C-alpha positions as CSV (number, residue, x, y, z in Angstrom):
1,M,-30.8,-77.6,16.0
2,A,-29.4,-75.4,18.3
3,V,-29.5,-71.7,17.8
4,S,-26.8,-69.4,19.6
5,R,-28.2,-66.3,21.3
6,I,-26.6,-64.1,24.1
7,N,-27.7,-63.6,27.9
8,E,-28.3,-60.4,29.7
9,A,-24.6,-61.8,31.5
10,G,-23.2,-61.4,28.1
11,L,-22.9,-65.4,27.8
12,N,-23.4,-67.6,24.8
13,V,-26.1,-69.7,25.2
14,N,-27.9,-72.8,23.3
15,Q,-31.9,-72.3,23.1
16,F,-33.5,-75.5,21.9
17,G,-36.5,-76.2,20.2
18,N,-39.3,-78.5,21.1
19,R,-38.5,-77.6,25.0
20,N,-42.4,-76.8,25.8
21,L,-44.4,-80.0,26.4
22,I,-47.6,-78.2,27.1
23,I,-49.9,-78.1,23.5
24,N,-51.7,-74.9,23.2
25,G,-50.3,-73.0,26.0
26,A,-50.8,-69.7,24.6
27,M,-54.0,-70.3,24.0
28,K,-54.5,-70.2,20.1
29,V,-56.8,-73.1,19.3
30,A,-60.2,-73.4,20.6
31,Q,-62.0,-76.1,18.4
32,R,-65.1,-76.4,20.2
33,G,-65.7,-72.6,20.4
34,T,-64.7,-69.6,22.0
35,S,-67.2,-69.2,25.1
36,S,-69.0,-72.1,27.2
37,T,-71.1,-70.6,30.0
38,G,-72.6,-72.3,33.1
39,L,-69.4,-74.5,33.8
40,G,-69.3,-76.0,37.0
41,A,-71.6,-78.9,37.3
42,A,-69.0,-81.5,35.6
43,A,-65.9,-81.8,34.3
44,G,-64.5,-81.5,30.3
45,Y,-62.9,-79.8,27.8
46,F,-65.4,-76.8,26.8
47,T,-63.0,-73.8,24.6
48,C,-59.5,-73.6,24.5
49,D,-58.0,-77.0,23.4
50,R,-56.2,-79.6,25.9
51,W,-57.2,-77.4,28.5
52,Y,-59.6,-79.5,31.0
53,I,-62.0,-77.7,33.8
54,N,-62.4,-80.2,36.6
55,S,-65.4,-78.7,39.2
56,A,-66.6,-81.2,41.8
57,N,-69.4,-80.5,44.2
58,T,-69.3,-77.2,44.1
59,A,-72.5,-74.6,43.4
60,G,-70.3,-71.9,41.7
61,R,-70.7,-71.5,38.2
62,L,-68.0,-70.1,35.3
63,T,-68.1,-68.8,32.1
64,M,-65.1,-70.5,30.3
65,S,-63.5,-68.2,27.0
66,Q,-60.9,-67.7,25.2
67,D,-60.1,-63.7,25.3
68,S,-58.3,-61.4,23.4
69,N,-56.9,-59.6,26.4
70,G,-53.3,-61.1,26.6
71,P,-50.5,-59.7,27.8
72,S,-47.5,-58.1,25.3
73,G,-46.8,-60.8,22.6
74,F,-50.1,-62.7,23.3
75,A,-53.1,-62.3,21.5
76,N,-55.1,-65.0,23.4
77,C,-55.8,-66.1,26.9
78,I,-58.2,-68.5,28.9
79,K,-60.6,-66.2,30.9
80,L,-62.5,-67.8,34.2
81,D,-65.4,-65.3,34.8
82,C,-67.5,-66.4,38.0
83,T,-71.2,-66.2,37.2
84,T,-72.5,-68.1,40.2
85,A,-70.3,-67.4,43.7
86,D,-70.4,-70.5,46.2
87,T,-69.0,-69.2,49.6
88,S,-70.2,-72.1,51.6
89,I,-67.1,-74.5,50.6
90,A,-68.2,-78.3,51.3
91,S,-65.2,-80.2,52.4
92,N,-64.7,-82.2,49.1
93,E,-65.3,-79.3,46.4
94,S,-62.8,-78.4,43.8
95,L,-62.0,-76.1,40.5
96,R,-59.2,-77.1,38.4
97,L,-57.8,-76.0,35.6
98,I,-56.0,-79.0,34.2
99,Q,-53.7,-80.0,31.1
100,K,-52.7,-83.9,30.7
101,F,-49.6,-85.6,29.4
102,E,-48.7,-89.1,28.0
103,G,-46.0,-90.9,29.3
104,Q,-43.9,-91.2,26.4
105,D,-43.9,-87.6,26.1
106,L,-42.3,-87.2,29.5
107,Q,-39.4,-89.3,29.1
108,R,-36.8,-86.4,29.1
109,F,-37.3,-86.1,32.6
110,A,-36.0,-89.7,33.6
111,K,-38.4,-89.8,36.4
112,G,-37.8,-92.6,39.0
113,T,-34.2,-93.1,37.8
114,S,-31.0,-91.6,39.5
115,A,-30.4,-89.2,36.8
116,A,-33.7,-87.5,37.2
117,K,-34.4,-83.7,36.3
118,E,-36.2,-80.8,37.9
119,F,-39.5,-80.3,36.4
120,T,-39.8,-75.9,35.6
121,V,-43.2,-74.3,34.7
122,S,-44.2,-70.5,34.1
123,F,-47.2,-69.0,33.0
124,Y,-48.8,-65.7,32.9
125,V,-52.0,-64.8,35.1
126,K,-53.9,-61.9,36.2
127,A,-57.0,-61.2,38.1
128,N,-59.2,-58.9,39.2
129,A,-57.9,-58.8,42.7
130,A,-55.0,-60.5,44.7
131,F,-55.2,-64.1,45.2
132,T,-53.6,-66.7,46.2
133,F,-53.8,-70.0,44.0
134,G,-51.8,-73.4,43.7
135,C,-50.0,-74.9,40.8
136,E,-49.8,-78.9,41.1
137,L,-47.8,-81.6,39.4
138,F,-49.4,-85.2,39.9
139,D,-47.8,-88.3,38.6
140,N,-50.9,-90.4,37.6
141,D,-48.7,-93.2,37.0
142,N,-47.6,-93.7,40.7
143,S,-49.7,-91.3,43.1
144,R,-47.2,-89.1,43.7
145,Q,-47.6,-85.2,43.8
146,I,-45.9,-81.8,44.4
147,S,-47.5,-78.3,45.0
148,K,-46.8,-74.5,45.2
149,T,-48.4,-71.8,45.2
150,F,-48.3,-68.5,43.3
151,S,-50.1,-64.6,43.7
152,T,-52.1,-63.1,41.3
153,T,-52.6,-59.2,40.8
154,T,-54.7,-57.4,38.8
155,D,-51.4,-56.9,36.3
156,W,-50.2,-59.9,34.2
157,V,-47.2,-61.2,36.2
158,R,-45.1,-63.8,34.7
159,H,-44.7,-66.8,37.2
160,E,-41.6,-69.5,37.4
161,I,-41.7,-72.3,39.5
162,T,-39.2,-75.0,39.1
163,F,-40.4,-78.3,41.0
164,P,-37.7,-80.7,42.1
165,A,-36.5,-84.2,40.5
166,D,-38.0,-87.3,41.6
167,T,-36.3,-90.2,41.8
168,T,-38.9,-92.5,42.4
169,G,-41.7,-94.0,40.0
170,A,-40.9,-93.8,36.5
171,F,-43.3,-92.4,33.6
172,A,-44.7,-95.4,31.9
173,D,-43.8,-95.2,28.4
174,D,-47.1,-95.0,26.3
175,N,-49.8,-92.8,25.3
176,A,-51.8,-93.2,28.1
177,L,-52.2,-90.6,31.0
178,S,-49.1,-90.2,33.0
179,L,-48.7,-86.6,34.5
180,Q,-51.1,-83.7,35.2
181,L,-50.2,-79.8,35.4
182,Q,-53.1,-78.9,37.5
183,F,-53.7,-75.2,38.8
184,W,-55.9,-74.8,42.2
185,L,-58.5,-72.1,42.0
186,H,-60.9,-73.4,44.6
187,A,-61.4,-76.2,47.2
188,G,-62.6,-77.4,50.2
189,S,-60.7,-78.7,53.5
190,D,-60.1,-82.7,52.1
191,F,-57.9,-80.6,50.0
192,T,-56.3,-78.2,52.1
193,S,-56.6,-79.2,56.1
194,G,-52.8,-80.6,56.1
195,T,-49.8,-79.1,54.7
196,L,-48.8,-78.0,51.7
197,N,-46.5,-80.4,50.0
198,S,-43.9,-78.2,48.2
199,T,-40.7,-79.1,48.9
200,S,-40.4,-82.6,47.6
201,W,-42.5,-85.4,45.4
202,A,-44.6,-87.3,47.9
203,S,-47.1,-90.4,47.7
204,N,-50.5,-88.5,47.8
205,T,-52.3,-87.3,50.3
206,D,-55.5,-85.4,49.3
207,A,-55.0,-82.5,52.0
208,N,-51.8,-81.6,51.5
209,R,-52.6,-80.7,47.7
210,A,-53.7,-77.2,48.0
211,V,-53.3,-75.7,51.4
212,G,-53.6,-71.9,51.6
213,I,-55.4,-71.0,48.4
214,G,-57.8,-68.5,48.0
215,S,-61.2,-69.3,45.9
216,F,-62.3,-68.2,42.7
217,F,-65.8,-68.7,43.5
218,S,-65.7,-66.3,46.1
219,S,-67.5,-63.8,44.5
220,T,-69.5,-62.8,40.9
221,S,-66.8,-60.1,40.4
222,N,-63.9,-62.9,40.2
223,D,-62.0,-63.3,36.5
224,F,-59.0,-64.9,36.6
225,Y,-56.6,-65.1,33.0
226,I,-54.1,-67.4,32.1
227,T,-51.4,-67.7,29.2
228,G,-48.2,-68.5,27.8
229,V,-47.8,-71.7,29.8
230,Q,-44.8,-73.9,29.4
231,L,-43.4,-76.7,30.9
232,E,-40.0,-77.9,30.3
233,V,-37.1,-79.7,31.3
234,G,-34.3,-78.4,33.8
235,D,-34.3,-76.2,36.9
236,T,-34.7,-72.7,34.6
237,A,-37.3,-71.3,32.9
238,T,-36.7,-70.0,29.3
239,D,-38.6,-67.6,27.2
240,F,-42.3,-69.0,26.2
241,E,-41.7,-71.2,23.0
242,H,-44.3,-69.7,20.6
243,R,-45.4,-72.0,17.9
244,S,-47.2,-71.8,15.0
245,F,-50.9,-71.8,14.7
246,A,-50.9,-74.7,12.1
247,D,-48.1,-76.6,13.8
248,E,-50.4,-76.3,17.4
249,L,-53.6,-77.0,15.7
250,Q,-52.6,-80.3,14.6
251,R,-51.0,-81.0,17.7
252,C,-54.4,-80.5,19.1
253,K,-55.9,-82.6,16.5
254,R,-54.3,-86.0,18.2
255,Y,-56.5,-85.2,20.7
256,F,-60.0,-83.9,18.8
257,Q,-60.9,-83.1,15.7
258,I,-64.3,-81.5,14.5
259,Y,-65.3,-81.0,11.2
260,G,-68.5,-78.8,9.5
261,N,-69.3,-75.0,9.7
262,T,-71.6,-74.3,6.6
263,A,-74.8,-75.1,6.1
264,Y,-74.3,-77.8,3.2
265,H,-70.7,-78.9,4.5
266,P,-70.0,-82.0,2.9
267,F,-68.4,-84.6,5.1
268,F,-67.7,-87.9,3.2
269,E,-69.0,-90.4,0.3
270,A,-71.1,-93.6,0.9
271,G,-72.4,-96.6,-0.6
272,S,-76.0,-98.0,0.4
273,Y,-76.1,-101.7,0.9
274,N,-79.9,-102.0,1.8
275,T,-82.7,-100.3,1.9
276,T,-82.1,-98.0,4.7
277,N,-78.0,-98.2,5.4
278,A,-75.3,-97.0,4.2
279,V,-71.6,-97.3,5.2
280,G,-68.9,-94.9,4.2
281,F,-65.3,-94.0,5.3
282,Y,-64.0,-90.3,6.8
283,M,-60.2,-90.2,7.0
284,L,-58.7,-88.2,9.9
285,D,-56.5,-85.5,10.1
286,G,-53.1,-87.5,11.5
287,S,-53.2,-89.6,13.6
288,M,-55.0,-89.6,17.3
289,R,-53.7,-90.6,20.3
290,A,-55.9,-93.6,20.5
291,S,-59.4,-95.2,18.6
292,P,-61.8,-91.8,19.4
293,T,-64.9,-92.0,20.3
294,T,-67.7,-90.1,17.6
295,S,-70.3,-88.2,18.2
296,T,-72.4,-85.4,15.9
297,A,-74.5,-82.3,16.4
298,G,-77.1,-81.1,14.1
299,T,-78.8,-82.5,11.3
300,F,-77.1,-84.3,8.4
301,Q,-78.5,-85.3,4.7
302,A,-77.8,-88.4,2.4
303,S,-78.0,-87.2,-1.1
304,N,-77.9,-89.9,-4.2
305,Y,-78.1,-86.3,-6.7
306,T,-81.7,-87.4,-7.7
307,T,-83.0,-87.5,-4.0
308,S,-82.1,-87.0,-0.5
309,A,-82.3,-88.5,2.5
310,L,-82.3,-87.0,6.7
311,S,-80.0,-89.7,8.2
312,S,-78.4,-90.2,11.7
313,L,-74.3,-90.7,11.8
314,T,-73.2,-93.5,14.2
315,N,-70.6,-95.3,14.7
316,Y,-69.7,-98.7,12.8
317,G,-67.3,-100.6,14.7
318,Y,-64.2,-99.6,12.9
319,L,-62.7,-96.7,14.8
320,E,-59.0,-96.6,14.5
321,T,-56.7,-93.8,15.0
322,D,-56.3,-92.8,11.5
323,G,-60.0,-93.2,10.5
324,T,-63.1,-94.4,11.1
325,A,-66.1,-96.2,9.3
326,I,-69.4,-94.5,10.1
327,M,-73.1,-96.1,9.6
328,I,-75.4,-93.7,7.9
329,Q,-79.2,-94.6,8.9
330,G,-82.4,-93.2,7.5
331,S,-84.7,-93.3,4.9
332,C,-84.6,-90.8,2.1
333,V,-87.5,-88.8,0.7
334,G,-89.2,-89.1,-2.7
335,S,-91.2,-91.7,-4.3
336,A,-88.6,-94.5,-3.6
337,G,-89.2,-94.3,0.3
338,N,-85.8,-95.6,1.2
339,F,-82.0,-95.5,0.1
340,G,-82.1,-98.1,-2.5
341,N,-79.5,-100.9,-3.0
342,G,-76.1,-99.8,-4.2
343,L,-76.5,-96.4,-4.4
344,F,-73.7,-93.8,-4.5
345,L,-74.5,-91.1,-1.4
346,R,-73.0,-87.8,-0.7
347,I,-73.1,-87.2,3.2
348,R,-73.4,-82.9,4.1
349,A,-74.9,-80.9,6.5
350,N,-79.1,-80.5,6.2
351,N,-78.9,-77.0,5.5
352,D,-77.7,-76.8,9.1
353,T,-74.6,-74.7,10.0
354,S,-74.5,-76.4,13.5
355,A,-74.1,-79.4,11.9
356,R,-70.8,-81.2,13.1
357,M,-68.8,-84.5,13.2
358,K,-66.8,-84.6,15.9
359,F,-63.8,-87.5,17.0
360,D,-62.5,-87.4,20.6
361,A,-59.5,-89.4,21.9
362,E,-58.4,-86.8,25.2
363,L,-56.8,-88.2,28.1
């Protein structure tokens, strides 16, 4: 539904909901935790949901955190803090902060057609000093890209960057990776030795992707903050689209879900089918993007209320987008020495506040 409003010129314009394709652009949701140290040796999702750190071939290290030092109207931001500098930059080094998109969510851009539309990215950033960094759109379906640079100051500044339409190469209409929004914060000559491809989309040439950027890893004094990230169709940046925490969390759970927070947190119920194994079905909170991979942390307990077993949780093979079967393996503590056949079991944390079940369907 359109909401009527008056702009600064006194004209009545329409403001539409669901403009922002970014998930967790205000950095509200951090299911994995609010801080992660020693990052830089590997890529992954570490703190704020949907924000992927890709650090390659660098000796630089950083702490990534969900920080409360946001600009007016934003309670949270991502903070990157350089903890180990890397001033001898090898040609293949890079550091990028990335959000990835499914192709089926990008059809509004009509990319690859004569009706293709512009992409507008807006975001708030600040740093400990003046830097030049890069903002890139990378089309994974067709290996095409375009980049522009932006500058930081020690104050929060909102940047609005419009990328032109691309009539070449359509996005696939599916749940696979089609587009990446990448913030380039550090790069070697493999990515900086050409000419920045900033005026029109082109087939990817790595040397043209991050030309002219500075290095986040130049000093351990360096900090980088970002929030209010928005990607929308058209040539105009609109006000940031704030969503409720509940809405944002549910969008994040399409890609990642984590459960457990108390010493005896109950996870699910299961039944034993021989002396050492039991199986239970755990329903996910909403459909995930794809069949998830599962992992656990901490220790678990399988209890039939008269005796209990310390157990491992492993995939049973029925991994679906809307639920999964988990195999529980172990032997109970007690005179029986095993589960027994046909027992009703309650799977819970083993007096361990770190016990977690994790389901991952990230792009």
